[in-house]
N, C-alpha and C positions, 0 to 999 in steps of 0.2 A: 181918223186913225193917226196916232202920234208917231212921228218918225224922228230918228236921230241918224246922223251920218257918220259912218266909220271912216278911217283913213284910206281904205281901199275898198273896191267892190261897190255894190249897190247899197240902197238904204237898209237900215236895220230897224226892227220894230221896238217900240217901247216895251220894256220887260215888266209887264204888269198883267195881273188877272183882272178882267173887266167884263162884267155881265150887264148888257144894256137892253136886252130883250128877253122874252121867254126863250127857253131852250127846248126845241129849236126855234129860231126866229122865223119871220114870215118868208124871207128869201130862201132860207134853207128848206122850209116846208114846200115851197113851190118847186125847188130843184129836186127834192125827194120824190115828189109826184111825177116829175119828168123821168127820173131814174126808174121808177116802177114800170113806166110804160115803154121804156127804151132798153133797159138793161135786164138781163135775165135775173130772176129772183134767186138763182143759185149763188150769185155774188152778193154777199152781205156786207154790212158796214158796222163798225163798233159804235161810232158816234152818229147822231142824227143831224149833224151840221156839215156844211160844205166849206172847205178851206178857201180863203182868198189870199192869204199871205202867211209866211212863217219865218222865224229867225230867232237865234239865241235859244231861249227856252219857252217860246210861245208860238201858238198857232192862232191866227185871227180868222174868224169865219166871215161869210158874205154879209152878215148882219152887223158886223162890227164888234162882236164878242171876242174877247181875247182869253184863250185857254192856256193854262200851264201845261206844257207838253212833257209828260213822264213816260212817253212811249217811243219817241223819235222814229216814227214810221216802222216800228218793230226793229229797233237797233240799227237803222240805216243811216240816219243823219247824225252820226257821232260828232262830226265837226260843226254841227249846227246847220240849219236850213240856209241855203243860199250863202254859204260861207264865202267870204271875199275872194280868197285865192281860187276857189272852185269856180265862182262866177266869172272872174277875169279869164281863167284858162278856157272855159267853155265858150265864152263870147269870141275869143280870138280864134279858136278852132272852127267854130261854125262859119266864120268868115272865110276860112281857107278851103275846107271841104268837109262834108258831113259823112261820107261813106265811099269806100272803094272796094271793100271786102279784103281783109288781110291776106286771104288765100289767093287773091287775084293780083292786087297791087299793094304790097305791104307798105307800112309807114313806121317811122321811128318810135312813136309813142307807145305802140304795142311792145316793142322790144324793151323800151325803158321801164315799163311796168313789170315785165318779166324779170328784168335785172334787179329791180327793187325788191320784188318778192323773193327772188333767190338769195338776195343779201340779208333780208330782214327776218325771214321765217327761221324757226329753230334749226340748229345744226350747222356745222361748218363744212359739210361735205359738198361735192359738186352737185348742182341742182339744175333742173329745167322746169319751165312753167308753160301753161297753155291757158288761154282766156276764153270765157264763155259769157253768158248773159245772166244766169240766175244761180242761186245756191243749189237747187235741184239738179241743174245741168252739171255743176261742178262735181257733186257727189256721184252722179251717174257716170261721168267720164272718169273719175278716180277709180271706180269699180271696173270699168272697161280696161283701163290701163293695168290694174292689178291682175285681172284675168288673163290678159295678153302676156304679161310678164311671167306669171307663174304656170300658165297652162292648166290651171285649176278653175273650178266654177263656183264652188260654194262661197257664200258670204254670210258673216254673222253680224247682226245688229243687236240692240239691247232693249229690254223692257223700258217703256216710257219714251223711247226715241222718237224724234221727228227729223226726217231728212228731205221731205219735199212731196210734190204732188204729181210727178210723172209716174208712169206705171211702175218702173223699177224702184223709185224712191218711195212710192206709196207702200210697196211691199216691205221696205225697210222701216217705215213708220209704224209705231206700235198702236196708235190711237185710231179707232174705227171712225167715230163721229167727231168732226164732219169730214175727215180726210179720205176715208176708204170705203165707207158704207155704200154698197150698190155699184161699185166701180170695178169689181173683179171680172175675170180672174187676173191674178197678179203674176209678176215675173217669178219664175221658179228658182230653186236653189238658194233661197233666203231662209236663214235660221235665226232664232232669237235666244239670247242668253240673259240671265238675271243681272240687273244693274245694281251697283252699290247705291243704297238709298238710306243713309244713316238714320234719319228721323223715323223711318218705318221698319228697317231690318235690324238695326242695332249692331251690325257687323263692322269689324275693323276693315281697313282696305285690303290687307292680305287675305283675310277670311273671305271677303266678298269676291276677290279675284279667284281664289281657290274654288269657290262654288261655281263661278262662271266658267272657268277652264274645265271643270269636271263635266258640265253640261255640254260644252263644245266638243270635248274629246269623245264623249259617249254618243252624242247625237249626230255629229258631223265627221269628226276625225281630221287631224291636222293634214293628212295626206290629200284630203279633198278640198281643203280650205284655201281660197285665194286671198281673202282679206277679212279683217275685222274693221268695222267702221263704228266710231264712237264719238259723241260730243264730249269734250273735256268737262263742260258743264252743260247739262241738258237744257234745252230751251223750252219748247212747247210742252215738254213733259213735266215742267214745274220748277225749272232752275235748280235741278237736283245736282248738288255738288258731291261727287263721289268721295268716300273716305280716303284720307291720305294713304298712298301706297297701292290703291286699286289700279290706277292707270299705269304706273311703272311696272307692276307685275304683269299686266296684260301685254304691254309693249315688249317686255323681256321674253314672255312665252312666245309671242308672235315671231320675234327675231330668231329664237332657238328652233322654231319649227317652219321657217321659210314661208311665213304668212305676212302679207303686206298690212302694216298698221296704218289705217287712214284716220286722221283726226278731222272731224267735221267742225271747223271753226267758223262756219257761216255766221253764227250769231255772236260767238265769243271773240272773234278776231278784231284787230285794229283798236287796241287800247281799251276796249270795253270793260275788261275785267281787272284793269290796273297794270297789266303787262301788255305788251304789244300783241302777244298771242297767249291764250290761256294755257297752252301746253308748257309754257316756260315756267309756270308756278312750281311744278315738280320735276323740272328738267327733262320732260318728255321730248324726244326727237322723232316725230312721225316720219314714216316712209313717204307718205303723201299727206299734204294738208290742203283742205278745201276751204276757200274763202269767198265771201260775197258781202252782202248787206253794207257794212260800214266802209267798204273799200273805195267808193267813188262819190261820196257826199250826196247820194240820192240818185245818181244815174245808174242804169242797169249794167252791172259788170260782175263777173265772178272769175275764179281762177282755181287751178290746181297746181301745186308746186311740190316736186318730189325729187327723190334721188335720181341722178342722171341716168343710171343704168336701168332703172325701172321706167322712167318716163320715155326713154328712147327705144324701149323694146317694141313699141307699137309701130306698125308699118306707116310709111309716109302717106298722108291723106286719111289716116284712120281717125284723126281728131280734127275738129273744126266746126264751122257753122257760119252761115251768111253774116250774122250780126256779131259773132263772137269777137270781143275786143274792139268794139266800135271806137273810132278815133275820138269822138267827143267824150265817151266814157273813159277812155284811157287818159286823156289830159286831165279830166276831173279826178281820176285816181291819183295821178302824180301830185296834183295840188292838194288833195285830201291827205295823202301820206306826208307831204311836207308839213301840213298843218298839225297832224298828230305829233310829229317829231319836234318841230320848231316851237310849238306852243305847249309842249310837254303835257299832252292831254291824258296820258297814262296816269300822271300824278293827279290830275283833276278827277279822273275816274276813281282813284283810291279815296280821295277826299269825299266824293259823293257817297261812296259805299260806307265810309265811316259815319257819315251823317245819318244815313238811312238806318243803319244798324243800331246806332245809339238811340235814336228817337223811338224805334219800335221795341228795343230791349227795355227801355224805361216803361213803355206802355204795357209790355207783357207782364210786368210785375203785378199789375192789378187787373189784367184781363186775360184769363186763361183760354179765351178763344183764339189767341195768337199762339198757334201750336209750334211753329218753327220760323226762324229768321235765318235766311241763308243767302249765299251768293258771294261774289267777289267784285270789288270795284263798283262800277255803275251798272251792274247786272245783279240786282238784289230781288229777293222774293219773300213774301210773307204767306205762310200756309195757315189757313184758318180751319179750325176743328170744332166739333162739339166737345166742350170741356169735360163732359161726363163720360164720354166713350173714346175720345181721341179720333173719332171717325171724321172723314172729310166733310166740311160744311160748304157745299157749293152755293146754296141759297144765300147764305150770309155774304159770300164773296161777290156774287152778282149784285146784291143790294148795295154793297159798299161802292163798287165800280159805278153803278148807276147814279148813286147819290153824289159821288165826287164829280161826275160829268155834269150834273145839273148845277153844281157850284163852280164850274169852270176849270176842272182838272181832268186831264186825259190820263187814265190808267188802263192797263191791259190785264186781262185774266189769262190763266193758263193752267196746266196740270192735267194729268190723266184723269183726275177726279173733279176737275173744274173748281178747285178750292184754293187756288193760288193767285195772288195779285203780284205782278212782276213790275219792277221799276227799271226803266230803260231810258232815263233822261238823256238829252243831248249832253255831251261832255262840256259844252259851252254854257250850260245853264248857270245863271248867277246864284250864289249861295242863298240869298234872301228868297228868291223865287222857289228854289227847291224846298226850303223849309216851310214856305207858305203852302206849297202843294201837299207836303206831308201833314201839315195842320188840318187841311181839308179832309184828307183820307182818314186821319185819326178821329176827326169829328164825325165823319160818316160811320165809322166803326162804332163809336160811342152811341150814336142815335139809331143804329140798325136794330 
């Protein structure tokens, strides 16, 4: 395994695609057999290989194969795996203490993360933050706060939404398999409105918002509605970018009707879309914003940040958790945020998005199976269709992902209909490696 040494932090891997065994290799085959006998079959894996090291834009498996990483652990390692600042901060913190529980003996790194989030999230109003472990926890706690503040119970989510796997967030999530099937009953007082999906509905943003508001007013009523929760760009639902004007119209309606507007930026946050937060693109100022994934360079951490009067409405002790805002995750977050800002990774994300869009737009001219190219920054997606009917082609999508993996490129599929390949590379990926990964995906499409 070839290593080069950066100026700080630990070793970094050679940025190359390298296949030296069959995929999976013998060591991964052995480990997968152990997984089957030790881990419930309910936990699946996208790749048939086991990781040994990762950094920059590659993941190296236990057999020495080096894969181009176009998934970054589902948008988590935006700063790159084992990013130097994160490594240094974590190592120093582990040597000091690993846990005290912030609710028992607090520590300054939790407060510093909250201060940073209050400063950087959209809006110049007074804010408060609370830290948790996962995106689902963040969304669930945002809804708890909204209900406490408004004294109302109903919550509206949208078609194609994904918000998590807890009972409440499963209820918010729109896709049954594999996230909800067989796991009910779900939390009550959850309602669903139609999402803006330009490729499929052809509506302008204001038209789509009018449709959604009509459903909300008829089926729920503003007087009963505590919160609207929406992803500025939907993740698991297929990287659906709502038409311009959809989100501002919803936010305005919520403000006029005393409804808390919650932006789920778990996947879109932290430079992923070319802005530090996706809400910034149309000037949306959420009442509460939920963040996770890219926040801490791979360590488990999430947060909700919101208007002070909303966040402080809940009684003392109403929010928290044993591991919420763990000190190791907090210092990792501070180091990751410094990296996003100092290394201008938002600009890197925009360049990545421009590259992906240009390559697939060129391919689309001669391949009608590429139905839609959408996204922003380093959160891009390709929707594949049957060119005769425009119907979703999930089989083609799965075949492309499988063929790419066999050639050393990790890509993820998504979408309500299973016909979308999503590109979520680390923002640290070298340009040449990104283009090589796209070459492999396009070749897999051509040969499918």
